[in-house]
VEXKOLZA-201546 format. One record per residue (C-alpha): residue in three letters; x negated, y negated, z negated. Coordinates in steps of 0.001 Angstrom, whole numbers, plus 500000, padded with zeros to 6 digits. Layout:
<atoms>
ALAXYZ ...
</atoms>
This chain:
<atoms>
MET533450518456503015 SER530767518087505675 HIS529334514779506798 SER527473514081510024 PHE524628511567510161 SER524988508351512151 TYR521984506015512415 GLN524216503017513112 GLU526409503681510071 ALA523485504545507773 PHE521760501230508383 ALA524753499016509160 ARG524252497011505964 ASN520861495850507269 ILE522711493929509981 GLY523002490294509063 TRP519432490154507851 LEU518559491979511067 THR520250491777514445 PRO521438495033516053 ALA518652494604518619 GLU516030494243515863 GLN517369497322514088 SER516980499220517345 VAL513368498020517608 LEU512597499310514099 ARG514132502656515027 GLY511465502985517714 LYS508496502051515513 ARG505957504437513984 ILE504220503680510676 ALA501281505548509139 ILE501022505759505346 ALA498044507410503637 GLY498839508444500064 MET502234509591498789 GLY501735508724495125 GLY502681505618493171 VAL502951503139496011 GLY502822505398499068 GLY505930507384498188 VAL508088504340497543 HIS506647502668500680 LEU507911505610502734 LEU511403505669501237 THR511792501880501448 LEU510744501794505093 ALA512960504809505871 ARG515931502918504389 LEU514953499938506535 GLY515574502220509511 VAL512023502741510782 GLY512230505834512959 ALA508854507566512768 PHE506068508117510247 HIS502711509766509843 ILE502150510533506145 ALA499092511992504426 ASP498256513304500956 PHE496317516328499675 ASP497594516223496072 THR500406517895494130 PHE502738516383491531 ASP501744516459487869 ILE503583515320484754 ALA501202512343484458 ASN502846510979487639 PHE506293510635486049 ASN505917506993484968 ARG505594505583488479 GLN505845508075491373 VAL509267508361493021 GLY508718511990494020 ALA507627513135490550 ALA510207515143488576 MET510467518437486710 SER511730520046489906 THR508645518951491902 LEU505851519771489434 GLY503017521482491280 LEU504523520844494705 PRO502629519024497491 LYS503406515315497417 VAL503477515028501194 GLU506102517773501543 VAL508286516458498699 LEU508317512932500127 ALA508884514209503654 GLY511974516012502387 MET513224512915500554 ALA512747510757503666 ARG514531513279505896 ASP517381513317503401 ILE517792509599504124 ASN517403509943507898 PRO517528513485509321 GLU516536512104512726 LEU513126510886511519 GLN510082511791513558 LEU507754512753510719 ALA504230514141511020 THR502579515316507781 PHE498872515529507036 PRO498648517784503953 GLY494868517577503797 GLY494943513799503350 VAL493088511500505725 ASN489519512247506729 ARG487157511601509604 ASP488341514759511392 ASN492019513764511571 LEU491924509956511737 ALA492457509956515511 SER495641512040515281 PHE496785510223512122 PHE496751506891513982 GLU497912508168517385 GLY500854506090518623 VAL501051504154515350 ASP502336500557515300 LEU501397499712511705 TYR499409501130508789 VAL500559500732505175 ASP497972501591502520 GLY499271503946499829 LEU495957505390498680 ASP494913505670495067 PHE492975502605493864 PHE489790504666493595 ALA490002506408497008 PHE487141504318498336 GLY485920506570501166 ALA489379507208502597 ARG490373503543502292 GLN487189502357503972 ALA487678504842506835 THR491365504043507413 PHE490912500276507491 ALA487854500596509739 ALA489934502701512134 CYS492705500087512117 ALA490212497347512977 ARG488748499470515756 LEU492135500471517207 GLY493813497071516841 ILE496455498343514389 PRO497815495837511852 ALA497396497005508252 ILE498964496066504928 THR497737496721501410 ALA499970495895498448 ALA498377496700495108 PRO500376497328491913 LEU498695495179489275 GLY500386495225485893 MET504007494309486545 GLY503361492621489861 THR501839493047493295 ALA498976491518495262 VAL499391491602499047 LEU496878491300501889 ASN497506491745505612 PHE494706492649508008 LEU495734491787511556 PRO494029492555514895 GLY491481489908515840 ARG491417488443512321 MET489198489070509291 THR488754492802508709 PHE488949494733505445 GLU485171495183505456 GLU484522491506506150 TYR486820490534503281 PHE485624492989500629 GLY482064493686501824 TRP481969497257500526 GLY479321498680502839 ASP477345501385501024 LEU477777499882497552 PRO478277502149494506 ASP481884503025493702 GLU481983500897490556 GLU480929497826492542 LYS483544498610495189 ALA486186498850492463 LEU485257495424491077 ARG485232493805494525 PHE488569495406495353 LEU490197494231492132 VAL488868490676492359 GLY489509490437496107 LEU493083491655495851 ALA494048489263493084 PRO491770486234492787 ALA494400484572490573 GLY494284487437488066 LEU497884486894486933 HIS498070490340485334 ALA495026490043483094 GLY496607487998480309 TYR499134490588479112 LEU497008493746479146 VAL497491494940475557 ASP494778497626475603 PRO491689496778477694 SER490181500178476890 SER492838501763479157 ILE490823500496482147 ASN487594502326482866 LEU486266501813486381 LYS483369504207485850 GLU485774507008484898 GLN488197505848487613 ARG491266505427485429 GLY493693502628484621 PRO497283501973483507 SER500234501587485870 THR503941500716485935 ILE506873501637488152 MET507728497922488347 GLY504416497213490051 CYS504922500063492542 GLN508462499001493438 LEU507442495365493875 CYS504662496553496184 ALA507150498425498342 GLY509497495474498648 ALA506685493101499546 ALA504973495465501989 ALA508231496392503746 THR509033492703504212 GLU505590492083505711 ALA506094495172507889 LEU509438493843509146 LYS507879490531510152 ILE504897492181511837 LEU506888494808513725 LEU509558492354514885 ASN507121489483515485 ARG509409487390513326 GLY508391484634510954 PRO504946483620509683 VAL502562486364508583 ASP499517485305506595 ALA496404487397507161 ALA493232487811505129 PRO491522485743503828 ARG494999484504502845 GLY497171486581500529 TYR499525486279497611 HIS500033487642494107 PHE503466487827492486 ASP503766488784488829 ALA507244489547487492 TYR506110489557483864 ARG504805486006484144 ASN507478484951486693 LYS504744483463488810 LEU503679483461492461 VAL500224482355493575 ARG499083482084497181 THR495383482791497569 TRP492848481708500184 ARG489264482924500127 PRO487449481922503352 GLY484524484284503769 GLY486160486853501505 HIS483644488290499035 ARG481123485620500067 HIS483347482768498874 PRO481744480894495936 LEU484813481398493714 GLN484834485132494429 ARG481145485400493607 LEU481640483416490406 THR484601485562489379 MET482603488732490024 MET479776487388487882 LEU482148486528485024 VAL483879489938485210 LYS480542491747485082 ARG479391489626482154 ARG482634490318480275 ARG482308494032480946 GLY478746493908479670 ASP479867492221476470 GLN482526494894475897 SER480203497860476453 
</atoms>
């Protein structure tokens, strides 16, 4: 039995939370997502099910068995396959009418212009330790006036920051500059989640090693990221409802059943951020 695709039927259950006119607006929007791993892949599929009509997606990596715990495209059938192609196929299986441009070499200075061409919104799906690519993509968004969202999977929760045109930029908030990667990692972690809700239930601190660029992850964190980021995307793209921008953010932790709204005027320069950084470095020194 053959079935034909109908956009209106596929996304009819969105109506009620969206008006038909708003659904039509989302159909005409284009979102860029760099990274198709833990958060990037589920970002794409969530936004495709929301009815967004066009995407630019980038990733240079292939699926490995170590991805199985959290990456929606990782399975025995996809081992060794390019993440960007696997996720493109999954998204087209949801909406065959998608306009989908793939960037199999990942994002870099040579393709940033084409990656962001015609894009209405950027959603960060890069690996936590992809400092160069993250710095370049957010700088491009600030330069081009493209709103950007980062939702980080921390433990069994998510920390969310929006960077909107004309407001505080990613660089102003985190102050990465030309700092060493380990310092960038610390500033990113502390800046994303000043409340640190996830820290109290980490059962094996040795699983985190910023110098070796490794850390634990959960599918719960990734899925919460996608739900939060897609909701922020809906509000931004439809100009509907309040959208907090950096230096304001929030951290929701499902394990602790707790939500904390954060506000760090000045970003990394805020006295509490500087104090937290000092305490984290001291603790790391004591553990080494």
